[in-house]
N, C-alpha and C positions, 0 to 999 in steps of 0.2 A: 514565450515558453521558459522553464524553468530547465538549470543547469540540471545534467545527468549527475545521477549522486551515484559516487562510488564507494564501496564497501558498507552500504547497508543491507544486510541480510536479513529475507523476508522470506517465513515458511507459509505454504497454502495450507489455508485450516479445513480443506478438503483432504488432500490425497498426504499431505506432509512433506509434500518438495521442496526443499531449500536452497536457496539461491541468492545472487545477489540481485537486485530491484531493477537492473537494468537487463536481465533473462527474461522476466516476465515481461506480457504484450502491455502495452500502455492504451486504455480503450477508450479513455478522455481524458482531456485538459485537466491536467491537478488544479483544484481549487482549492478553498482558504472555509475552513469552518472554526469558528474561534482563532483559538492560537495555531490551530493543526493543520499540516496542507495535506490533502486526499487525491490519494491516486486510485483509481477504478482499473485494476490487474485481471490480465486473464492467465493462467498458470499454462505453463509450457505443456506439462504431462496430462494431468487431466481436463483443460479446457473451461474448468470454470471458473467463476467472476466473482470477485471479492474485492472490497475497500481496504487501503492499507493507511491509516492514520498516521503521520509522526508531525514534532514540534517540540521547542520548548516552552516550557511552563514558566509564564510572565512572573509568576508567585515563589516558585521556586530555585527556579533555573534551572530545574532538571530536565532532562531528555525523555520525553515520552511516545510510545509509538504502540501499534496494536493493530489488528488485522478485524473486522467485521464481514461475514458471509452475506452475499445479494442471493433473496429469493427471485428463481426464475420467473419471469413474467408468464402468464398464460393467456 
């Protein structure tokens, strides 16, 4: 299990709610995608689900983070 991240501000791509990453509900254990750590989060305001990617690029050494919306399953 990964450590709780402190100080990372995440913005919901649906409603624009901004808060610390620990304020969002973690729906699945974090996993690795290339050099990113990916978390599936649920917004406490609108209850929609999105993936939060964050990591440090091995080439440039810069921190990279972004969010991707998840389509609801039918």
